[in-house]
N, C-alpha and C positions, 0 to 999 in steps of 0.2 A: 468522228465528226458528225454532229445533228444537222438535220435540214429541216426547216420550217415551212408551213405550207405555201407561203408566198414563193419561197425558192423552189419547191418541187413544182409549182406551176409555170414558173419562169423555164425549168428544165423542160418540162412538158411542151411549152410552147414552141421553144428551139427543136425539138424533137419533132414536133407537127411541119414546123418551117422545113426542116431537112426532108422528112418524108414526102412532102408534097412538091418538093423542087424535082423529085423523081418522075411526077405523075405523067406530065406531058409526053414525055420519052416512051415511059412504059404503055400508055394507051395506044401512040402512034404504032409503036413496034407490035403490039399485041395482035395476034392472027396474021402474023406477016411471015410466019413459019420461018424463024430466024435459025441460021445454023447451030448445032448443038455440039459442044465438046462434052468430054467426061472426065471426073476426077477420080475417085476411088474405083467406080465401077460403071455398068451401064446404067445404073439405078440412081446416079448422082451426076446428073446434068448440069450443065453451066452454058451461059451464052454472052455474047458481049455485051450485053443488056444488063445483066448481072453487075459485071465489073463497073460497067459505065455509071451505073445507078450509085453503086457503093463509092466511087469517087467522087460523084455529087454530094453525098450524103457527108462524107467525109470533109470536103470543102466547107460546106455549111456549118458543121459541128465545131471546126478549127477556128472558124471566123468568130463565133459567137462564145466558144469555151475554149480559148487558147490554153494549151498546155494540159488539156483532159487525154485520155487515154481511149483510143477507139479499136475495139475486137470486133474484127469483122470478118464474115463468111469467106469472102474473097481475098482480101487483104491482109488477112491476119492481125497481128497487134502493131498499132503504130500511134502516132502522135508524139505527146510528152510523157511526163512522169508523175502528173498529178494524181489526188485522190478519187478524181471523177473519173468514172470508166463507162463507155458507152457502148453496148452490146447490138451491133448491126447485121441485120441480115435483108439486104436489098431487094431480093425477090424469094419469100418464103414460098415453094410451090414452083418451081421453075420448070418441072416437067409438063404442068398444067399451062404455065404462060407459053411454053415453046411450041404447043400445039394447037392453043387456043380454047382451051378449057378457063372459063372465068373464075377461078378459084385460086387466087393468089394474092400476096401482099407484101408491104414491107414492114419490117419490124426493127423497133429501137427503142432499147432500154437503157435507164441509166442508173448508175449503183454508185452511191458515196459512202464511204467506210465501211464497206461490205454490205449494205443495204440498199434494197431498190428503191427509188425514190421517185421515178417517173417512168411512163413508157406509153408508145402509141403503137399500133396496129393500123396500118392504112391501105384500105382496098381501093387500088385506083381504078378498077372498073366501075364500081358502083360511087366512087367519091366518098366512102364510108370512112371517118376517122373516129377510131376507137382510142381513147384517150384515159390514161390512169395516173393520178395525183396522189399525195398524202391525204386528201379530203374526198377522194370518191372516184367514180370512173363514169365515163360519159361515151356518147356516140353522136358525133356531130354537135357536140355541145350540150346534148339532152342527157339526163342522168339515167343508167341503165342498172337494174337489178337483176341478178343472176336467180331467176326461179323458173321452176317448170315442172315436171313430172317427178313423183315421189317414189317410183317403184319401176323395175325392168319392165314389166308388161305394157306399162304407157309411154315408155322413155325411148328416145333417140339418141343412140350411141354413136359416135364419130370417132373412127380409130383408123390408124394405118397398120394395125398389127392383124396378121404377121406379116413382117416385111422379109426380104430374100434373106438377110443375115439370121434371122429368128428362124426362118424355115431351115437353113443349113444347119442351125446349132441344135434346135429341138424337133426337126423332121416332123413325123406326122403327128406327134403330140401337140404342136402348134396348131394344125390343123383342126384337132379335135376340140382345141380349146376355141378355137374360132368358132366352130359350130356350135358350142355350148352358148355362145354369146348371139349368135344369129337366132337360136331356139328361143333364148331368154328374153331378149329386148323386143320392143314391138318393131323397131327398125334400127338397121346398121348401115351405116353410110363411110366411104373411104374416098373423102375429096381430096386430101393430098398436101394440105398445108397444115402444120400444126398450130402457128400463130393465129391464122384467121379461125381455125375450128376452136380455139380456146376463145377468141374474142367473141364467138357465137354462143359459147357457155356463159360468158360474161353477161350477155344481152339477154339471155335465156331463148335462144333460138335453138339450141341444142342441149340436150340434158347431161351428157356424160361424155368424156373425151378421155381416151386411152393412147399411150405412145411408148415404146421402148426403144426408141434410137433418136434423140434429138441433142443439140447442142445449145449452148448458152444464148447464142444469138438468136436462135430459133423461139425461145420460150421467156427470156427475161421481161420483156414488156407484158406477155401475156399473164405470167405469175402474178404481176401486181395488179393487172386488169382483173382477173377473176377473183382475187382476194378482196378488192377494193368495190367490187359489184356485190360482194356478199357471198360468192361462192367458195367452193372448197378445191384446192390445188396440193396435191401430196407428191411430193418429189420422190421416184423409186430407183433405187439401186445405186444411189449416189456413195460418194466416199464418206467416211465417219468425219463428220466435222466440216463437209463441204457445205456450199451456198446451195441452195434450193433449185436455182436454176443452172446449175452445174452437173445435176443429176441426168443421167441417160434417159429415164423414163419418167412418166407421170400420169397420174390419174386426178382428173378434175371433174367436179360435178357441180350442178346447181342447188342453192340453198334448199334443205328439205327433203334431198334425195336420200332414200334408205341404204345408203352405201353398206351397212353392216349386212342387210339383207338380200345383197346384190350378188350374182353371179361372178360379176366383175371383180369382187373382192378377191375369190379363190383365182382367176386366171391371173390377176396382177401380184399375187404372192403375199396378199396382206392376210390372209389365213391358209392354212394347208387343207389339202383335199380331205373331205370328210370330216373335217373340224367345224364346230360350230362358230358362225360368224358372231 
């Protein structure tokens, strides 16, 4: 099933409405040091506000797109059995939100017939709404373009690598890889929200983003956002035939960045060690 630009804009508008519906609650709860529970382990926190925000989003989506399916981080798969699927992360960057670091967001992506057709990444602290449709990408209604540095030595790399699972799997090898990134790039940052990081790449506020452990709800909206802004998004380590937003890893960069000549190409496994890029 294909979606035209007006339909894409309509879905993006619904996603914006759903994301903004969480704003007052998240801003009020921010820096209140809410009680934190954990899901898989100590590195996977959740608060009552994650669950409440997702419920609010689900209600808005159900009202405006009855029969659609919602795939949410906190509530799993729910809704109807239609072709339209929403991927919802009510707070991407919960660890930051819980302690008062202002780098977290709401992420809502829409897919129809296996294709991403709309998405929003909403930063409630700054009230920044990043929106992707089939005819472009915007921040607060203004077009954005993914432009920035062209090579490692002038680029800002934003990454969560290596995380604890990567450390357990690869040990000191992962630390050596991280060291090579710190040495090669002008700046390396670990802010803690994949969706918001990718939105910043789309806007040209960061140059390269790399992650190894994400879920569909983390990146579905941001995949479209980066690409519609003219940047590059590469899924990593996904299943053959799988959707780009289902892959557990990603590498994204602004337009014009020399990815082939970058150290990140080897770290991300795009080329083998010692092999010419």
